[in-house]
C-alpha positions as CSV (number, residue, x, y, z in Angstrom):
1,X,24.0,-2.2,5.5
2,X,26.5,-2.8,2.9
3,X,27.4,-0.4,0.0
4,X,26.8,-1.4,-3.2
5,X,29.0,0.6,-5.7
6,X,27.5,-1.0,-9.0
7,X,24.3,0.8,-8.7
8,X,21.6,1.7,-6.6
9,X,20.4,-0.5,-3.5
10,X,16.9,0.4,-3.3
11,X,14.3,1.1,-6.5
12,X,11.5,3.4,-5.2
13,X,8.3,3.1,-7.6
14,X,6.4,6.1,-8.1
15,X,3.2,6.4,-10.2
16,X,1.0,9.4,-11.3
17,X,-2.1,9.6,-13.2
18,X,-1.3,13.3,-14.3
19,X,1.5,15.8,-13.6
20,X,4.6,15.2,-11.8
21,X,3.5,17.8,-9.1
22,X,0.9,15.3,-7.7
23,X,3.8,13.4,-6.6
24,X,6.0,16.4,-5.0
25,X,5.1,15.9,-1.6
26,X,6.3,12.0,-2.0
27,X,9.4,13.4,-3.5
28,X,10.0,15.6,-0.3
29,X,9.9,12.6,1.7
30,X,12.1,10.4,-0.5
31,X,14.5,13.4,-0.5
32,X,14.8,13.1,3.1
33,X,15.8,9.6,3.1
34,X,19.1,8.9,4.7
35,X,20.2,6.8,1.8
36,X,18.9,9.1,-0.9
37,X,21.9,8.7,-3.0
38,X,21.5,5.0,-3.6
39,X,17.9,5.1,-4.4
40,X,16.6,4.8,-7.8
41,X,13.3,6.6,-8.6
42,X,11.4,4.3,-11.1
43,X,8.7,7.2,-12.2
44,X,5.4,6.0,-14.2
45,X,3.5,9.1,-15.7
46,X,1.0,9.8,-18.7
47,X,2.8,10.7,-22.1
48,X,2.0,14.3,-21.4
49,X,3.8,14.5,-18.2
50,X,7.0,11.9,-18.4
51,X,9.0,14.9,-19.8
52,X,7.9,17.6,-17.5
53,X,11.0,18.9,-15.3
54,X,11.9,17.0,-12.3
55,X,10.7,18.6,-9.1
56,X,13.9,17.9,-7.5
57,X,17.6,18.2,-8.2
58,X,18.9,15.9,-11.2
59,X,21.4,14.6,-8.6
60,X,19.5,14.1,-5.6
61,X,19.1,10.1,-6.1
62,X,21.3,7.4,-7.6
63,X,19.1,7.5,-11.0
64,X,15.8,8.5,-12.3
65,X,14.0,6.0,-14.6
66,X,11.2,7.4,-16.4
67,X,8.3,5.6,-18.4
68,X,5.0,6.4,-19.9
69,X,2.1,4.5,-18.4
70,X,-0.9,3.5,-20.9
71,X,-3.9,5.8,-20.3
72,X,-6.2,2.8,-19.3
73,X,-4.1,0.8,-17.1
74,X,-5.0,0.0,-13.7
75,X,-2.4,0.8,-10.7
76,X,-1.3,-3.1,-10.4
77,X,-0.6,-3.3,-14.2
78,X,1.5,0.0,-13.6
79,X,3.4,-1.2,-10.8
80,X,4.3,-4.3,-12.7
81,X,5.7,-2.2,-15.5
82,X,7.7,-0.3,-12.9
83,X,8.9,-3.5,-11.4
84,X,10.4,-4.6,-14.5
85,X,12.2,-1.3,-15.3
86,X,13.8,-1.1,-11.8
87,X,17.5,-2.1,-11.5
88,X,18.2,-2.2,-7.9
89,X,18.1,-5.5,-6.0
90,X,15.3,-4.5,-3.4
91,X,12.1,-2.7,-4.9
92,X,9.9,-0.4,-2.7
93,X,6.2,0.3,-3.5
94,X,4.6,3.9,-2.4
95,X,1.5,5.7,-3.0
96,X,0.9,9.3,-3.3
97,X,-0.6,9.9,0.1
98,X,1.6,7.8,2.1
99,X,5.1,9.4,3.3
100,X,8.1,7.5,4.8
101,X,10.1,9.1,7.5
102,X,13.9,9.4,6.9
103,X,15.0,6.1,8.3
104,X,12.4,4.1,6.1
105,X,14.5,3.0,3.1
106,X,17.6,2.2,5.2
107,X,15.8,0.1,7.8
108,X,13.9,-1.8,4.9
109,X,17.0,-2.4,3.0
110,X,18.8,-3.7,5.9
111,X,16.1,-6.3,6.7
112,X,16.2,-7.4,3.1
113,X,19.7,-7.8,2.9
114,X,19.5,-10.0,6.2
115,X,17.5,-12.2,4.1
116,X,13.9,-11.3,4.3
117,X,11.6,-11.8,1.3
118,X,9.7,-8.6,2.0
119,X,9.9,-6.0,4.6
120,X,7.3,-3.4,5.4
121,X,7.2,-0.3,8.0
122,X,5.3,0.4,11.2
123,X,2.2,2.5,9.7
124,X,0.9,5.9,11.4
125,X,-2.2,7.2,10.8
126,X,-1.5,10.8,9.2
127,X,-4.9,12.1,9.8
128,X,-6.3,10.8,13.0
129,X,-8.8,13.6,13.7
130,X,-11.9,12.0,13.0
131,X,-13.6,8.8,13.3
132,X,-14.0,7.7,9.8
133,X,-10.3,8.2,9.3
134,X,-9.3,5.9,12.2
135,X,-11.7,3.2,11.1
136,X,-10.6,3.0,7.8
137,X,-6.9,3.0,9.0
138,X,-7.8,0.2,11.3
139,X,-9.3,-2.0,8.8
140,X,-6.5,-1.4,6.2
141,X,-3.0,-1.2,8.6
142,X,-4.2,-2.0,12.1
143,X,-1.9,-5.1,12.2
144,X,1.1,-2.9,11.6
145,X,0.2,-0.1,13.4
146,X,2.3,-0.3,16.8
147,X,6.0,-1.0,17.0
148,X,5.2,-3.6,19.5
149,X,4.1,-5.9,16.2
150,X,7.4,-5.6,14.6
151,X,9.1,-8.8,13.7
152,X,8.2,-11.8,11.4
153,X,4.7,-11.3,10.4
154,X,2.4,-13.4,7.6
155,X,1.8,-10.4,5.4
156,X,2.7,-6.8,4.9
157,X,1.3,-3.2,4.5
158,X,-0.4,-3.3,0.9
159,X,1.5,-1.1,-1.5
160,X,4.0,0.5,1.0
161,X,6.6,-2.4,1.4
162,X,9.4,-3.5,-0.2
163,X,10.5,-7.1,-1.6
164,X,13.6,-8.6,-3.4
165,X,13.6,-7.8,-6.8
166,X,14.5,-11.5,-8.2
167,X,11.3,-12.8,-6.3
168,X,8.9,-10.2,-8.0
169,X,10.5,-10.6,-11.4
170,X,10.2,-14.3,-11.1
171,X,6.4,-14.2,-10.8
172,X,6.2,-13.3,-14.6
173,X,2.6,-12.8,-15.9
174,X,1.3,-13.5,-12.4
175,X,2.8,-10.2,-11.2
176,X,0.1,-8.1,-12.4
177,X,-2.5,-10.5,-10.1
178,X,-0.2,-10.5,-7.2
179,X,0.2,-6.7,-7.4
180,X,-3.6,-6.2,-7.0
181,X,-3.4,-7.2,-3.4
182,X,-0.2,-8.7,-2.0
183,X,-1.7,-10.6,1.0
184,X,-3.1,-13.9,-0.5
185,X,0.4,-14.2,-2.1
186,X,2.2,-13.2,1.1
187,X,0.2,-15.8,2.9
188,X,1.1,-18.3,0.6
189,X,4.9,-17.6,0.7
190,X,4.9,-17.2,4.7
191,X,3.3,-20.9,4.7
192,X,6.1,-21.9,2.3
193,X,8.9,-20.8,4.8
194,X,9.4,-17.2,3.4
195,X,10.2,-14.5,5.8
196,X,8.4,-11.2,5.9
197,X,9.5,-8.5,8.6
198,X,7.6,-5.6,10.0
199,X,10.4,-3.5,10.8
200,X,10.4,-1.3,14.0
201,X,12.6,1.6,12.9
202,X,10.8,2.2,9.4
203,X,7.7,4.5,9.9
204,X,5.3,5.6,7.2
205,X,2.6,8.0,7.6
206,X,-0.7,7.0,5.5
207,X,-3.6,9.4,5.0
208,X,-7.0,8.0,5.0
209,X,-10.4,8.8,3.7
210,X,-12.1,10.8,6.4
211,X,-15.5,11.2,4.7
212,X,-18.0,8.4,5.0
213,X,-19.8,8.7,1.5
214,X,-16.6,8.2,-0.8
215,X,-15.0,5.7,1.6
216,X,-17.8,3.1,1.2
217,X,-17.1,2.4,-2.6
218,X,-13.5,2.4,-1.7
219,X,-14.2,-0.1,0.7
220,X,-16.7,-1.7,-1.5
221,X,-14.2,-2.0,-4.7
222,X,-11.0,-3.1,-2.5
223,X,-13.1,-6.0,-0.9
224,X,-14.6,-6.9,-4.4
225,X,-10.8,-7.1,-5.6
226,X,-9.7,-9.0,-2.4
227,X,-12.8,-11.6,-3.0
228,X,-11.8,-12.1,-7.1
229,X,-8.1,-12.5,-5.9
230,X,-8.8,-15.0,-3.4
231,X,-11.4,-17.2,-5.3
232,X,-9.4,-17.1,-8.6
233,X,-9.1,-20.7,-8.5
234,X,-11.8,-21.5,-6.5
235,X,-14.7,-23.9,-8.0
236,X,-18.3,-22.3,-8.3
237,X,-19.8,-24.4,-5.6
238,X,-17.4,-23.1,-3.3
239,X,-17.8,-19.5,-4.7
240,X,-21.4,-19.7,-3.6
241,X,-20.9,-21.3,-0.3
242,X,-18.6,-18.5,0.7
243,X,-21.2,-15.9,-0.8
244,X,-23.7,-17.5,1.2
245,X,-21.5,-16.8,4.5
246,X,-21.7,-13.0,4.1
247,X,-23.5,-12.6,7.7
248,X,-20.6,-14.8,9.3
249,X,-17.6,-13.2,7.4
250,X,-19.0,-9.7,8.8
251,X,-19.3,-11.5,12.3
252,X,-15.7,-12.6,12.2
253,X,-14.0,-9.6,10.6
254,X,-15.9,-7.3,13.0
255,X,-14.8,-9.3,16.0
256,X,-11.1,-9.3,14.7
257,X,-11.4,-5.5,14.3
258,X,-12.6,-5.1,17.8
259,X,-9.8,-6.9,19.2
260,X,-7.3,-5.0,17.1
261,X,-9.0,-1.8,18.4
262,X,-8.6,-2.7,21.8
263,X,-5.0,-3.5,21.3
264,X,-3.6,-0.6,18.9
265,X,-6.3,2.1,19.2
266,X,-7.7,1.9,22.8
267,X,-10.1,4.2,24.0
268,X,-11.9,5.2,20.9
269,X,-15.4,7.1,21.1
270,X,-18.8,5.8,19.9
271,X,-18.4,7.4,16.6
272,X,-15.5,5.5,15.7
273,X,-17.2,2.1,16.8
274,X,-20.3,3.2,14.7
275,X,-18.0,3.5,11.8
276,X,-15.7,0.6,12.0
277,X,-19.2,-1.8,11.3
278,X,-20.3,0.2,8.3
279,X,-17.0,0.2,6.5
280,X,-16.6,-3.3,7.2
281,X,-19.8,-4.3,5.9
282,X,-19.0,-2.5,2.8
283,X,-15.7,-4.3,2.4
284,X,-17.3,-7.6,3.2
285,X,-20.1,-7.1,0.8
286,X,-17.3,-6.5,-2.2
287,X,-15.6,-9.5,-0.9
288,X,-18.4,-11.9,-1.6
289,X,-19.3,-10.1,-4.7
290,X,-15.8,-10.8,-5.8
291,X,-16.1,-14.4,-4.9
292,X,-19.2,-14.7,-6.9
293,X,-18.8,-12.4,-9.9
294,X,-15.0,-11.7,-10.0
295,X,-13.6,-8.0,-9.9
296,X,-15.5,-6.4,-12.7
297,X,-14.7,-2.5,-13.0
298,X,-13.4,-2.6,-9.5
299,X,-9.5,-2.3,-10.2
300,X,-10.2,0.8,-12.3
301,X,-12.6,2.4,-10.0
302,X,-10.2,2.2,-7.1
303,X,-7.3,3.4,-9.3
304,X,-9.6,6.4,-10.1
305,X,-10.0,7.1,-5.8
306,X,-6.5,6.4,-5.1
307,X,-4.9,9.7,-6.3
308,X,-5.3,13.2,-4.8
309,X,-6.5,12.0,-1.3
310,X,-6.9,15.7,0.0
311,X,-10.4,15.4,-1.9
312,X,-11.2,13.1,0.9
313,X,-9.4,14.3,4.3
314,X,-11.7,17.2,5.1
315,X,-9.3,20.2,4.5
316,X,-6.0,18.3,6.2
317,X,-3.3,19.0,3.8
318,X,-1.8,15.7,2.4
319,X,1.9,16.3,3.0
320,X,4.3,14.7,5.1
321,X,3.2,15.3,8.8
322,X,6.9,14.9,10.3
323,X,8.0,17.6,7.7
324,X,5.3,20.0,8.8
325,X,6.3,19.5,12.5
326,X,9.9,20.3,12.1
327,X,9.1,23.5,9.9
């Protein structure tokens, strides 16, 4: 990694729907980064919280940029506003329930400086104690859950990867659409020759829903956003054809999930194999709803479910697991 004396190397985007205290566990992981002094924190918070004292020393990072988020804004809109405020050449997205290990920022910057358009970490399940958590993790992050998959990939872990700032800014008004769900855009970019890297020595610990009831709407609304995003330019006949293909979509995705489970999460109990098709069916039903009816209120509903993940982890503290182990 080369030193850039003109400013931060990496802008890390941090969003809270309420107080800065919501982000305290995330900040503890970012404070531990080996290049913390070369990180810009771009902080988006409600007007009532934006002036709260920072829960870390003022000189802990290269700089902190604060801005107020609109009360009715969705997460993609807030992320897009943060991108436009960032000043480093590379931008990393974060969530309040996903914690990067200390070498994460350095490793992602190295990959981006080497020419990658985007770089993402190997994902680790932070609460693997129960079957629903493991099933959710498989469906969201299975392709990046093993160091053996590091190298060039077709897409990256959603909301937890880093990109070249100029590429994101060049999207202009399409940025919000892309940040609804990065995968369709990334598939297109790799088909056009862009390089995306899953970085073996960048690790991030993700907490997953471990309660089936709340996990079902999360999967449904996430699938609906995907379907709406993917079908944005489709004709009505094509939308109807894909909607009618719901049983086939479930079958194909279930087969793929079983293959990924065998490869990355072998030896799972029956409860896991029962949870996967249930969650996958909710996701697929949401997908075809998005094909036919668009996103509707799905983005706002997801935004309401995304934060304060400890509501859905059955008592498992949502804090950096590696920090707990070292204490």
